[in-house]
N, CA, C and O atoms as CSV, one atom per row, in Angstrom:
chain,resi,resn,atom,element,x,y,z
A,1,MET,N,N,-40.850,65.318,21.921
A,1,MET,CA,C,-39.600,66.070,22.300
A,1,MET,C,C,-38.402,65.338,21.506
A,1,MET,O,O,-38.468,64.120,21.346
A,2,ILE,N,N,-37.368,66.033,21.035
A,2,ILE,CA,C,-36.303,65.142,20.032
A,2,ILE,C,C,-35.528,65.350,21.017
A,2,ILE,O,O,-35.486,66.484,21.496
A,3,GLY,N,N,-34.686,64.245,21.583
A,3,GLY,CA,C,-33.306,64.290,22.230
A,3,GLY,C,C,-31.805,64.742,21.190
A,3,GLY,O,O,-31.757,65.123,20.020
A,4,ILE,N,N,-30.943,64.556,21.980
A,4,ILE,CA,C,-29.346,64.722,20.891
A,4,ILE,C,C,-29.341,63.847,20.411
A,4,ILE,O,O,-28.995,63.836,19.230
A,5,LEU,N,N,-29.854,62.232,21.292
A,5,LEU,CA,C,-29.317,60.690,19.884
A,5,LEU,C,C,-30.722,60.764,19.043
A,5,LEU,O,O,-30.614,60.202,17.953
A,6,ASP,N,N,-31.439,61.075,19.183
A,6,ASP,CA,C,-32.299,60.596,18.224
A,6,ASP,C,C,-31.548,62.108,16.989
A,6,ASP,O,O,-30.971,61.593,16.032
A,7,VAL,N,N,-31.516,63.651,16.946
A,7,VAL,CA,C,-30.859,64.015,16.612
A,7,VAL,C,C,-29.749,63.575,15.786
A,7,VAL,O,O,-29.931,63.804,14.590
A,8,PHE,N,N,-28.286,62.819,16.175
A,8,PHE,CA,C,-27.279,62.255,15.709
A,8,PHE,C,C,-28.586,60.824,15.125
A,8,PHE,O,O,-29.565,61.110,14.435
A,9,ALA,N,N,-28.322,59.592,15.528
A,9,ALA,CA,C,-29.837,59.113,14.276
A,9,ALA,C,C,-30.017,59.247,13.326
A,9,ALA,O,O,-29.612,58.564,12.386
A,10,TYR,N,N,-31.111,60.773,13.298
A,10,TYR,CA,C,-32.147,61.582,11.971
A,10,TYR,C,C,-30.170,61.781,10.885
A,10,TYR,O,O,-30.074,61.367,9.730
A,11,LEU,N,N,-29.290,62.263,11.423
A,11,LEU,CA,C,-28.304,62.019,10.867
A,11,LEU,C,C,-27.255,61.682,10.457
A,11,LEU,O,O,-26.534,62.094,9.548
A,12,ALA,N,N,-27.151,60.507,11.528
A,12,ALA,CA,C,-26.661,58.893,9.968
A,12,ALA,C,C,-27.000,58.726,9.657
A,12,ALA,O,O,-26.553,58.688,8.511
A,13,LEU,N,N,-28.502,58.235,9.782
A,13,LEU,CA,C,-29.567,57.708,8.339
A,13,LEU,C,C,-29.332,58.682,7.223
A,13,LEU,O,O,-28.867,58.281,6.156
A,14,SER,N,N,-29.619,59.889,7.410
A,14,SER,CA,C,-29.073,60.845,6.196
A,14,SER,C,C,-27.826,60.656,5.571
A,14,SER,O,O,-27.870,60.358,4.378
A,15,TYR,N,N,-26.985,60.737,5.979
A,15,TYR,CA,C,-25.605,59.867,5.265
A,15,TYR,C,C,-25.472,58.729,4.815
A,15,TYR,O,O,-24.901,58.305,3.811
A,16,ILE,N,N,-25.844,58.409,5.349
A,16,ILE,CA,C,-25.563,56.483,4.747
A,16,ILE,C,C,-27.177,56.729,3.512
A,16,ILE,O,O,-27.212,55.784,2.725
A,17,LEU,N,N,-28.036,57.471,3.344
A,17,LEU,CA,C,-28.721,58.026,2.547
A,17,LEU,C,C,-28.326,58.069,1.243
A,17,LEU,O,O,-28.713,57.470,0.240
A,18,TYR,N,N,-27.291,59.073,1.489
A,18,TYR,CA,C,-26.612,60.314,0.411
A,18,TYR,C,C,-25.326,58.960,0.043
A,18,TYR,O,O,-25.203,58.551,-1.112
A,19,ARG,N,N,-24.463,58.400,1.194
A,19,ARG,CA,C,-23.767,57.748,0.180
A,19,ARG,C,C,-24.383,56.579,-0.429
A,19,ARG,O,O,-23.690,56.121,-1.337
A,20,PHE,N,N,-25.868,55.725,-0.135
A,20,PHE,CA,C,-25.841,54.772,-0.917
A,20,PHE,C,C,-26.562,56.034,-2.567
A,20,PHE,O,O,-26.179,56.011,-3.737
A,21,ILE,N,N,-27.387,56.724,-2.071
A,21,ILE,CA,C,-27.668,57.489,-3.734
A,21,ILE,C,C,-26.102,57.947,-4.481
A,21,ILE,O,O,-26.321,58.125,-5.679
A,22,ARG,N,N,-24.938,58.137,-4.222
A,22,ARG,CA,C,-24.721,58.289,-4.087
A,22,ARG,C,C,-23.478,57.333,-5.104
A,22,ARG,O,O,-22.756,57.453,-6.094
A,23,GLY,N,N,-23.833,56.444,-4.126
A,23,GLY,CA,C,-22.500,54.942,-4.719
A,23,GLY,C,C,-24.091,54.964,-6.516
A,23,GLY,O,O,-23.844,55.250,-7.688
A,24,ILE,N,N,-25.088,54.666,-6.074
A,24,ILE,CA,C,-26.321,53.838,-7.360
A,24,ILE,C,C,-25.956,55.453,-8.905
A,24,ILE,O,O,-26.107,55.282,-10.115
A,25,TYR,N,N,-25.509,56.744,-8.245
A,25,TYR,CA,C,-25.305,57.621,-9.343
A,25,TYR,C,C,-24.261,57.249,-9.969
A,25,TYR,O,O,-24.176,57.163,-11.195
A,26,ILE,N,N,-23.100,56.918,-8.903
A,26,ILE,CA,C,-21.928,56.752,-9.867
A,26,ILE,C,C,-21.482,55.458,-10.523
A,26,ILE,O,O,-20.424,55.216,-11.104
A,27,ILE,N,N,-22.600,54.635,-10.280
A,27,ILE,CA,C,-22.444,53.397,-10.847
A,27,ILE,C,C,-23.263,53.868,-12.436
A,27,ILE,O,O,-22.729,53.927,-13.544
A,28,ILE,N,N,-24.537,54.124,-12.116
A,28,ILE,CA,C,-25.191,54.241,-13.118
A,28,ILE,C,C,-24.800,55.512,-14.225
A,28,ILE,O,O,-24.653,55.212,-15.410
A,29,TYR,N,N,-24.664,56.730,-13.844
A,29,TYR,CA,C,-24.126,58.044,-14.703
A,29,TYR,C,C,-22.955,57.041,-15.660
A,29,TYR,O,O,-23.701,56.260,-16.250
A,30,PRO,N,N,-22.385,56.911,-15.824
A,30,PRO,CA,C,-21.748,56.773,-16.789
A,30,PRO,C,C,-22.150,55.770,-18.258
A,30,PRO,O,O,-21.624,55.856,-19.368
A,31,TYR,N,N,-23.408,54.698,-17.747
A,31,TYR,CA,C,-23.946,54.333,-18.677
A,31,TYR,C,C,-25.476,55.089,-19.884
A,31,TYR,O,O,-25.821,55.036,-21.065
A,32,LEU,N,N,-26.121,55.990,-18.029
A,32,LEU,CA,C,-27.642,55.834,-18.422
A,32,LEU,C,C,-27.483,57.608,-19.156
A,32,LEU,O,O,-28.066,58.109,-20.117
A,33,ILE,N,N,-26.416,58.201,-18.185
A,33,ILE,CA,C,-26.838,59.835,-17.865
A,33,ILE,C,C,-25.364,60.466,-18.875
A,33,ILE,O,O,-24.838,61.505,-19.273
A,34,ALA,N,N,-25.305,59.800,-18.883
A,34,ALA,CA,C,-22.906,60.567,-19.830
A,34,ALA,C,C,-23.377,60.712,-21.509
A,34,ALA,O,O,-23.747,59.848,-22.305
A,35,ARG,N,N,-23.245,61.757,-21.615
A,35,ARG,CA,C,-23.114,61.803,-23.168
A,35,ARG,C,C,-21.417,61.746,-23.744
A,35,ARG,O,O,-20.325,62.180,-23.380
A,36,PRO,N,N,-21.986,60.918,-24.870
A,36,PRO,CA,C,-20.354,61.904,-25.192
A,36,PRO,C,C,-20.038,62.789,-25.794
A,36,PRO,O,O,-20.825,62.885,-26.736
A,37,LYS,N,N,-18.660,64.231,-25.854
A,37,LYS,CA,C,-18.995,65.481,-26.314
A,37,LYS,C,C,-18.300,65.231,-27.210
A,37,LYS,O,O,-17.499,64.299,-27.148
A,38,ASN,N,N,-18.409,65.879,-28.104
A,38,ASN,CA,C,-18.306,66.680,-29.608
A,38,ASN,C,C,-16.218,67.080,-30.165
A,38,ASN,O,O,-15.588,67.965,-30.744
A,39,LEU,N,N,-16.103,66.500,-29.870
A,39,LEU,CA,C,-14.253,67.058,-29.609
A,39,LEU,C,C,-13.918,68.078,-31.022
A,39,LEU,O,O,-13.221,69.069,-30.807
A,40,HIS,N,N,-14.368,67.854,-32.319
A,40,HIS,CA,C,-14.195,68.887,-32.751
A,40,HIS,C,C,-14.911,70.366,-32.364
A,40,HIS,O,O,-14.350,71.382,-32.772
A,41,LYS,N,N,-15.888,70.458,-31.745
A,41,LYS,CA,C,-16.835,71.236,-30.616
A,41,LYS,C,C,-16.024,72.030,-30.384
A,41,LYS,O,O,-15.816,73.144,-30.866
A,42,LEU,N,N,-15.211,71.089,-29.119
A,42,LEU,CA,C,-14.374,71.396,-27.494
A,42,LEU,C,C,-12.826,71.824,-28.241
A,42,LEU,O,O,-11.933,72.544,-27.794
A,43,ALA,N,N,-12.918,71.031,-29.625
A,43,ALA,CA,C,-11.726,71.644,-29.679
A,43,ALA,C,C,-11.220,72.529,-30.980
A,43,ALA,O,O,-10.299,72.304,-31.766
A,44,GLY,N,N,-12.717,74.260,-30.878
A,44,GLY,CA,C,-12.902,75.168,-31.564
A,44,GLY,C,C,-13.220,75.171,-33.050
A,44,GLY,O,O,-13.212,76.206,-33.716
A,45,GLY,N,N,-13.502,73.967,-33.543
A,45,GLY,CA,C,-13.966,73.753,-35.136
A,45,GLY,C,C,-12.275,73.111,-35.923
A,45,GLY,O,O,-12.027,72.494,-36.959
A,46,ALA,N,N,-11.395,73.668,-34.763
A,46,ALA,CA,C,-9.959,72.515,-35.946
A,46,ALA,C,C,-10.370,71.241,-36.529
A,46,ALA,O,O,-11.056,70.273,-36.204
A,47,LYS,N,N,-9.712,71.612,-37.469
A,47,LYS,CA,C,-9.170,69.727,-38.312
A,47,LYS,C,C,-7.804,69.503,-37.815
A,47,LYS,O,O,-7.446,68.385,-38.186
A,48,TRP,N,N,-7.389,69.773,-37.504
A,48,TRP,CA,C,-6.113,68.917,-37.192
A,48,TRP,C,C,-5.016,68.833,-35.671
A,48,TRP,O,O,-4.257,69.660,-35.166
A,49,ALA,N,N,-5.262,67.912,-35.430
A,49,ALA,CA,C,-4.076,66.916,-33.692
A,49,ALA,C,C,-3.263,66.496,-33.702
A,49,ALA,O,O,-3.341,65.472,-34.382
A,50,ILE,N,N,-1.980,66.704,-33.161
A,50,ILE,CA,C,-0.604,67.094,-33.060
A,50,ILE,C,C,-0.688,65.324,-32.233
A,50,ILE,O,O,-1.352,65.277,-31.197
A,51,VAL,N,N,-0.304,64.553,-32.518
A,51,VAL,CA,C,0.423,62.924,-31.645
A,51,VAL,C,C,1.887,63.275,-31.232
A,51,VAL,O,O,2.366,63.747,-32.263
A,52,THR,N,N,2.673,63.289,-30.441
A,52,THR,CA,C,3.840,62.689,-30.498
A,52,THR,C,C,4.062,61.891,-29.790
A,52,THR,O,O,3.486,62.016,-28.709
A,53,GLY,N,N,4.848,60.828,-29.930
A,53,GLY,CA,C,5.303,59.333,-29.227
A,53,GLY,C,C,4.539,58.697,-30.050
A,53,GLY,O,O,4.310,57.578,-29.592
A,54,SER,N,N,4.022,58.874,-31.069
A,54,SER,CA,C,2.516,58.204,-32.258
A,54,SER,C,C,3.131,56.908,-32.722
A,54,SER,O,O,2.397,56.467,-33.606
A,55,THR,N,N,4.216,56.054,-32.504
A,55,THR,CA,C,4.298,55.000,-33.290
A,55,THR,C,C,3.818,54.190,-32.258
A,55,THR,O,O,2.825,53.486,-32.440
A,56,ASP,N,N,4.456,54.215,-31.124
A,56,ASP,CA,C,3.627,53.020,-30.344
A,56,ASP,C,C,2.813,53.107,-28.795
A,56,ASP,O,O,2.585,53.860,-27.849
A,57,GLY,N,N,2.608,51.924,-29.251
A,57,GLY,CA,C,1.781,52.126,-27.450
A,57,GLY,C,C,0.726,53.365,-26.913
A,57,GLY,O,O,-0.121,53.405,-27.806
A,58,ILE,N,N,0.569,53.813,-26.468
A,58,ILE,CA,C,-0.696,55.200,-25.925
A,58,ILE,C,C,-0.565,55.792,-26.727
A,58,ILE,O,O,-1.583,56.477,-26.818
A,59,GLY,N,N,0.246,56.079,-27.652
A,59,GLY,CA,C,0.418,57.435,-28.560
A,59,GLY,C,C,0.139,57.117,-30.240
A,59,GLY,O,O,0.404,57.877,-31.171
A,60,LYS,N,N,-0.478,55.754,-30.313
A,60,LYS,CA,C,0.024,55.721,-31.200
A,60,LYS,C,C,-1.858,55.143,-31.253
A,60,LYS,O,O,-2.601,55.579,-32.133
A,61,GLU,N,N,-2.239,54.381,-30.431
A,61,GLU,CA,C,-4.010,54.356,-30.098
A,61,GLU,C,C,-4.751,55.488,-29.900
A,61,GLU,O,O,-5.956,55.569,-30.140
A,62,TYR,N,N,-3.803,56.696,-29.305
A,62,TYR,CA,C,-4.773,57.433,-29.075
A,62,TYR,C,C,-4.533,58.566,-30.455
A,62,TYR,O,O,-5.047,59.678,-30.329
A,63,ALA,N,N,-3.805,58.276,-31.662
A,63,ALA,CA,C,-3.814,58.423,-33.381
A,63,ALA,C,C,-5.055,57.970,-33.885
A,63,ALA,O,O,-5.955,58.524,-34.517
A,64,ILE,N,N,-4.844,56.558,-33.351
A,64,ILE,CA,C,-5.837,55.792,-34.020
A,64,ILE,C,C,-7.343,56.256,-33.681
A,64,ILE,O,O,-8.379,56.241,-34.347
A,65,GLN,N,N,-7.097,56.592,-32.628
A,65,GLN,CA,C,-8.896,57.216,-31.508
A,65,GLN,C,C,-9.291,58.612,-32.534
A,65,GLN,O,O,-10.436,58.779,-32.953
A,66,LEU,N,N,-8.435,59.323,-32.770
A,66,LEU,CA,C,-8.844,60.872,-33.342
A,66,LEU,C,C,-8.525,60.882,-34.524
A,66,LEU,O,O,-7.990,61.871,-35.027
A,67,ALA,N,N,-8.824,59.641,-35.284
A,67,ALA,CA,C,-8.626,59.504,-36.774
A,67,ALA,C,C,-10.032,59.186,-36.644
A,67,ALA,O,O,-10.861,59.900,-37.208
A,68,GLN,N,N,-10.502,57.832,-35.714
A,68,GLN,CA,C,-11.771,57.379,-36.301
A,68,GLN,C,C,-12.460,58.661,-35.946
A,68,GLN,O,O,-13.576,58.652,-36.466
A,69,LYS,N,N,-12.171,60.117,-35.044
A,69,LYS,CA,C,-12.798,60.798,-35.043
A,69,LYS,C,C,-13.404,61.791,-35.898
A,69,LYS,O,O,-14.490,62.369,-35.877
A,70,GLY,N,N,-12.450,61.825,-36.616
A,70,GLY,CA,C,-12.329,62.471,-38.430
A,70,GLY,C,C,-11.297,63.501,-37.562
A,70,GLY,O,O,-11.926,64.336,-36.911
A,71,PHE,N,N,-10.199,63.566,-37.470
A,71,PHE,CA,C,-9.024,64.630,-37.260
A,71,PHE,C,C,-8.580,64.409,-38.265
A,71,PHE,O,O,-8.834,63.332,-38.804
A,72,ASN,N,N,-7.625,65.503,-38.978
A,72,ASN,CA,C,-6.342,65.006,-39.389
A,72,ASN,C,C,-5.561,65.412,-39.032
A,72,ASN,O,O,-5.729,66.587,-38.707
A,73,LEU,N,N,-3.876,64.720,-38.762
A,73,LEU,CA,C,-3.460,64.151,-37.842
A,73,LEU,C,C,-1.869,64.360,-38.115
A,73,LEU,O,O,-1.043,63.606,-38.631
A,74,ILE,N,N,-1.774,65.438,-37.669
A,74,ILE,CA,C,0.282,65.197,-37.374
A,74,ILE,C,C,1.341,64.354,-36.274
A,74,ILE,O,O,1.717,64.443,-35.106
A,75,LEU,N,N,1.560,63.409,-37.587
A,75,LEU,CA,C,2.220,62.959,-36.028
A,75,LEU,C,C,3.721,62.971,-35.868
A,75,LEU,O,O,4.525,62.931,-36.799
A,76,ILE,N,N,4.062,63.042,-34.349
A,76,ILE,CA,C,5.407,63.064,-34.404
A,76,ILE,C,C,6.322,62.552,-34.040
A,76,ILE,O,O,6.646,63.384,-33.193
A,77,SER,N,N,7.348,61.517,-33.960
A,77,SER,CA,C,8.210,61.081,-33.466
A,77,SER,C,C,9.474,60.839,-33.637
A,77,SER,O,O,9.896,61.635,-34.476
A,78,ARG,N,N,10.292,60.146,-33.268
A,78,ARG,CA,C,11.673,60.310,-32.973
A,78,ARG,C,C,12.648,59.041,-34.802
A,78,ARG,O,O,13.752,59.224,-35.313
A,79,THR,N,N,11.857,58.248,-35.073
A,79,THR,CA,C,11.845,56.875,-36.314
A,79,THR,C,C,11.112,57.591,-37.321
A,79,THR,O,O,9.963,57.765,-36.916
A,80,GLN,N,N,11.368,58.282,-38.934
A,80,GLN,CA,C,10.421,58.172,-39.938
A,80,GLN,C,C,10.206,56.617,-39.957
A,80,GLN,O,O,8.985,56.465,-39.969
A,81,SER,N,N,10.792,55.453,-39.965
A,81,SER,CA,C,10.798,54.662,-40.996
A,81,SER,C,C,8.869,54.276,-39.617
A,81,SER,O,O,7.722,54.228,-40.062
A,82,LYS,N,N,9.114,54.166,-38.683
A,82,LYS,CA,C,8.187,53.762,-37.879
A,82,LYS,C,C,6.915,54.643,-37.945
A,82,LYS,O,O,5.841,54.049,-37.846
A,83,LEU,N,N,6.905,56.026,-38.105
A,83,LEU,CA,C,6.211,57.132,-38.201
A,83,LEU,C,C,5.451,56.611,-39.469
A,83,LEU,O,O,4.220,56.587,-39.494
A,84,ASP,N,N,6.339,56.132,-40.678
A,84,ASP,CA,C,5.429,55.888,-42.152
A,84,ASP,C,C,4.466,55.017,-42.096
A,84,ASP,O,O,3.405,55.026,-42.721
A,85,SER,N,N,5.077,53.831,-40.897
A,85,SER,CA,C,4.134,52.122,-41.162
A,85,SER,C,C,2.996,52.793,-40.232
A,85,SER,O,O,1.856,52.850,-40.693
A,86,VAL,N,N,3.237,53.264,-39.046
A,86,VAL,CA,C,1.319,53.992,-38.866
A,86,VAL,C,C,1.051,54.856,-39.646
A,86,VAL,O,O,0.371,54.204,-40.438
A,87,LYS,N,N,1.067,55.704,-39.974
A,87,LYS,CA,C,0.771,56.811,-41.259
A,87,LYS,C,C,-0.182,55.752,-42.085
A,87,LYS,O,O,-1.300,56.090,-42.474
A,88,ALA,N,N,0.552,53.983,-42.398
A,88,ALA,CA,C,0.264,53.952,-43.921
A,88,ALA,C,C,-1.778,53.348,-43.244
A,88,ALA,O,O,-2.936,53.463,-43.647
A,89,GLU,N,N,-0.927,52.650,-41.891
A,89,GLU,CA,C,-2.060,52.250,-40.846
A,89,GLU,C,C,-3.132,52.967,-40.996
A,89,GLU,O,O,-4.227,52.545,-41.367
A,90,ILE,N,N,-2.887,53.930,-40.750
A,90,ILE,CA,C,-4.257,55.177,-39.958
A,90,ILE,C,C,-4.755,54.749,-41.704
A,90,ILE,O,O,-5.771,54.129,-42.018
A,91,ILE,N,N,-3.563,55.366,-42.756
A,91,ILE,CA,C,-4.675,55.956,-43.927
A,91,ILE,C,C,-5.609,54.369,-44.474
A,91,ILE,O,O,-6.832,54.435,-44.602
A,92,GLU,N,N,-5.121,53.504,-44.653
A,92,GLU,CA,C,-5.689,52.037,-44.842
A,92,GLU,C,C,-7.208,51.872,-44.446
A,92,GLU,O,O,-8.141,51.294,-45.004
A,93,GLU,N,N,-7.069,52.871,-42.828
A,93,GLU,CA,C,-8.669,51.823,-42.118
A,93,GLU,C,C,-9.035,53.483,-41.888
A,93,GLU,O,O,-9.693,53.617,-40.856
A,94,PHE,N,N,-8.837,54.460,-42.418
A,94,PHE,CA,C,-9.823,56.165,-42.345
A,94,PHE,C,C,-9.383,56.852,-43.419
A,94,PHE,O,O,-8.719,57.870,-43.221
A,95,LYS,N,N,-9.666,56.432,-44.720
A,95,LYS,CA,C,-9.189,57.114,-46.281
A,95,LYS,C,C,-9.656,58.464,-46.213
A,95,LYS,O,O,-9.731,59.011,-47.313
A,96,ASN,N,N,-9.972,59.113,-45.282
A,96,ASN,CA,C,-10.809,60.821,-45.125
A,96,ASN,C,C,-10.004,61.532,-44.774
A,96,ASN,O,O,-10.257,62.736,-44.778
A,97,ILE,N,N,-8.992,61.158,-44.426
A,97,ILE,CA,C,-8.213,62.348,-43.243
A,97,ILE,C,C,-7.098,62.042,-44.269
A,97,ILE,O,O,-7.137,61.195,-45.162
A,98,GLU,N,N,-5.584,63.333,-43.812
A,98,GLU,CA,C,-5.204,63.454,-43.600
A,98,GLU,C,C,-4.005,63.171,-42.562
A,98,GLU,O,O,-4.148,63.193,-41.339
A,99,ILE,N,N,-2.768,62.893,-43.256
A,99,ILE,CA,C,-1.347,62.578,-41.812
A,99,ILE,C,C,0.162,62.905,-42.639
A,99,ILE,O,O,0.881,62.537,-43.568
A,100,GLU,N,N,0.050,63.692,-41.751
A,100,GLU,CA,C,1.682,64.573,-41.858
A,100,GLU,C,C,2.634,64.076,-41.156
A,100,GLU,O,O,2.345,64.030,-39.960
A,101,THR,N,N,3.744,63.651,-41.440
A,101,THR,CA,C,4.757,63.157,-40.163
A,101,THR,C,C,6.236,63.649,-39.892
A,101,THR,O,O,7.153,63.606,-40.713
A,102,ILE,N,N,6.296,64.050,-38.801
A,102,ILE,CA,C,7.195,64.933,-38.737
A,102,ILE,C,C,9.072,64.003,-37.735
A,102,ILE,O,O,8.799,63.162,-36.878
A,103,ALA,N,N,10.119,64.192,-37.903
A,103,ALA,CA,C,10.385,63.284,-37.514
A,103,ALA,C,C,11.702,63.901,-36.887
A,103,ALA,O,O,12.702,64.350,-37.447
A,104,TYR,N,N,11.303,63.748,-35.209
A,104,TYR,CA,C,12.363,65.019,-34.600
A,104,TYR,C,C,11.895,64.351,-33.042
A,104,TYR,O,O,10.825,63.816,-32.753
A,105,ASN,N,N,13.196,64.612,-32.104
A,105,ASN,CA,C,13.681,63.468,-30.871
A,105,ASN,C,C,13.620,64.682,-30.453
A,105,ASN,O,O,14.144,65.642,-31.018
A,106,PHE,N,N,12.567,64.733,-28.793
A,106,PHE,CA,C,11.861,66.103,-27.879
A,106,PHE,C,C,13.416,65.964,-27.011
A,106,PHE,O,O,12.977,66.336,-25.923
A,107,THR,N,N,14.609,65.746,-26.792
A,107,THR,CA,C,15.528,65.478,-26.008
A,107,THR,C,C,16.602,66.662,-27.171
A,107,THR,O,O,17.498,67.325,-26.650
A,108,ASN,N,N,16.484,66.705,-27.839
A,108,ASN,CA,C,17.423,67.820,-28.427
A,108,ASN,C,C,16.763,69.379,-28.110
A,108,ASN,O,O,15.662,69.844,-28.404
A,109,ALA,N,N,17.737,69.873,-27.502
A,109,ALA,CA,C,17.126,71.061,-26.816
A,109,ALA,C,C,17.331,72.436,-27.629
A,109,ALA,O,O,17.310,73.496,-27.002
A,110,ASN,N,N,17.489,72.426,-28.740
A,110,ASN,CA,C,18.269,72.806,-29.419
A,110,ASN,C,C,16.300,73.932,-29.909
A,110,ASN,O,O,15.308,73.411,-30.418
A,111,LEU,N,N,16.474,75.655,-29.427
A,111,LEU,CA,C,15.716,75.414,-30.370
A,111,LEU,C,C,15.522,76.186,-32.234
A,111,LEU,O,O,14.650,76.355,-33.086
A,112,SER,N,N,16.298,76.316,-32.117
A,112,SER,CA,C,16.438,76.559,-33.767
A,112,SER,C,C,15.736,75.367,-34.556
A,112,SER,O,O,14.915,75.379,-35.473
A,113,ASP,N,N,16.472,74.148,-33.738
A,113,ASP,CA,C,15.935,72.885,-34.645
A,113,ASP,C,C,14.720,72.228,-34.836
A,113,ASP,O,O,14.406,71.272,-35.545
A,114,TYR,N,N,13.626,73.471,-33.472
A,114,TYR,CA,C,12.345,72.581,-33.600
A,114,TYR,C,C,11.879,73.878,-34.411
A,114,TYR,O,O,11.088,73.642,-35.324
A,115,LYS,N,N,12.140,74.821,-34.274
A,115,LYS,CA,C,12.006,76.403,-35.576
A,115,LYS,C,C,11.727,75.924,-37.193
A,115,LYS,O,O,10.857,76.242,-38.004
A,116,LYS,N,N,13.079,74.858,-37.265
A,116,LYS,CA,C,13.309,75.009,-38.421
A,116,LYS,C,C,12.647,73.538,-38.549
A,116,LYS,O,O,12.474,73.325,-39.749
A,117,GLU,N,N,12.258,72.557,-37.850
A,117,GLU,CA,C,11.845,71.348,-38.092
A,117,GLU,C,C,10.181,71.084,-38.369
A,117,GLU,O,O,9.425,70.549,-39.180
A,118,ILE,N,N,10.171,72.112,-36.669
A,118,ILE,CA,C,8.506,71.862,-36.641
A,118,ILE,C,C,7.372,72.498,-36.973
A,118,ILE,O,O,6.295,71.991,-37.285
A,119,LEU,N,N,7.877,74.479,-36.831
A,119,LEU,CA,C,7.390,75.449,-36.541
A,119,LEU,C,C,6.777,75.610,-38.386
A,119,LEU,O,O,5.702,76.101,-38.730
A,120,PRO,N,N,7.478,75.231,-38.982
A,120,PRO,CA,C,6.520,75.412,-40.752
A,120,PRO,C,C,5.343,74.751,-40.638
A,120,PRO,O,O,4.175,75.135,-40.690
A,121,MET,N,N,5.899,73.584,-40.457
A,121,MET,CA,C,4.712,72.748,-40.559
A,121,MET,C,C,3.771,72.850,-40.149
A,121,MET,O,O,2.824,72.621,-40.902
A,122,ILE,N,N,3.536,73.181,-38.974
A,122,ILE,CA,C,2.287,72.955,-37.537
A,122,ILE,C,C,1.888,75.056,-37.904
A,122,ILE,O,O,0.881,75.479,-37.335
A,123,GLU,N,N,2.561,75.912,-38.634
A,123,GLU,CA,C,2.177,77.134,-38.616
A,123,GLU,C,C,1.371,77.538,-39.044
A,123,GLU,O,O,0.759,78.559,-38.728
A,124,LYS,N,N,1.066,76.296,-40.458
A,124,LYS,CA,C,0.047,76.878,-41.462
A,124,LYS,C,C,-1.851,76.132,-41.352
A,124,LYS,O,O,-2.860,76.207,-42.053
A,125,LYS,N,N,-1.471,75.474,-40.072
A,125,LYS,CA,C,-2.283,74.158,-39.881
A,125,LYS,C,C,-3.457,74.850,-38.488
A,125,LYS,O,O,-3.065,75.281,-37.404
A,126,GLU,N,N,-4.537,74.791,-38.837
A,126,GLU,CA,C,-5.261,75.237,-37.213
A,126,GLU,C,C,-5.738,73.909,-36.583
A,126,GLU,O,O,-6.376,72.980,-37.079
A,127,ILE,N,N,-5.196,74.110,-35.237
A,127,ILE,CA,C,-4.603,72.958,-34.585
A,127,ILE,C,C,-5.477,72.967,-32.995
A,127,ILE,O,O,-5.600,73.952,-32.266
A,128,GLY,N,N,-5.948,71.744,-32.768
A,128,GLY,CA,C,-7.100,72.147,-32.160
A,128,GLY,C,C,-7.000,70.731,-30.822
A,128,GLY,O,O,-7.591,70.678,-29.743
A,129,ILE,N,N,-6.365,70.080,-31.226
A,129,ILE,CA,C,-6.009,68.949,-29.727
A,129,ILE,C,C,-4.152,68.343,-29.754
A,129,ILE,O,O,-3.475,67.521,-30.371
A,130,LEU,N,N,-4.023,69.091,-28.959
A,130,LEU,CA,C,-2.296,68.644,-29.037
A,130,LEU,C,C,-2.293,67.512,-28.062
A,130,LEU,O,O,-2.667,67.716,-26.907
A,131,GLY,N,N,-1.860,66.221,-28.489
A,131,GLY,CA,C,-2.263,64.795,-27.728
A,131,GLY,C,C,-0.130,64.292,-27.126
A,131,GLY,O,O,0.363,63.369,-27.774
A,132,LYS,N,N,0.478,64.730,-26.387
A,132,LYS,CA,C,1.599,64.725,-25.846
A,132,LYS,C,C,2.096,63.223,-25.435
A,132,LYS,O,O,1.809,62.750,-24.336
A,133,ILE,N,N,2.682,62.682,-26.175
A,133,ILE,CA,C,3.056,61.007,-24.779
A,133,ILE,C,C,4.192,61.101,-24.741
A,133,ILE,O,O,4.824,61.271,-25.784
A,134,PHE,N,N,4.741,61.029,-23.661
A,134,PHE,CA,C,6.323,60.963,-22.685
A,134,PHE,C,C,6.792,59.945,-21.844
A,134,PHE,O,O,6.353,59.649,-20.732
A,135,PHE,N,N,7.948,59.305,-22.615
A,135,PHE,CA,C,7.658,58.235,-21.640
A,135,PHE,C,C,9.406,58.419,-21.199
A,135,PHE,O,O,10.156,58.478,-22.173
A,136,ALA,N,N,9.873,58.483,-20.217
A,136,ALA,CA,C,11.578,57.887,-19.588
A,136,ALA,C,C,12.004,56.844,-20.339
A,136,ALA,O,O,13.087,56.311,-20.097
């Protein structure tokens, strides 16, 4: 006959075995099981991506990684000279993509400026990814 302590022992061993197998799975999954996802398919087949804050740090690297995946880019940041520099750097490495730049400060809360400066450029494009990088 199985006693109550035996039931708790089996439950404890089952829990330990579960945690052990889950730990192995977590270690193995990124290297052996996971497959990279097709960003173009996930973006609905769109060829354009927008990256704001794209002149420094994470935003710049995000833009480079999207260019590496073959996305055409619209780079948005506050300073046109920095945008031109990043554009030249990316075009030098990835010659088969198009890059357009928009100098715009998103702290400007005027909707008419947004409609005048940003919307005309992005309305004509099929955009699949919006990468917004904002830091205060």
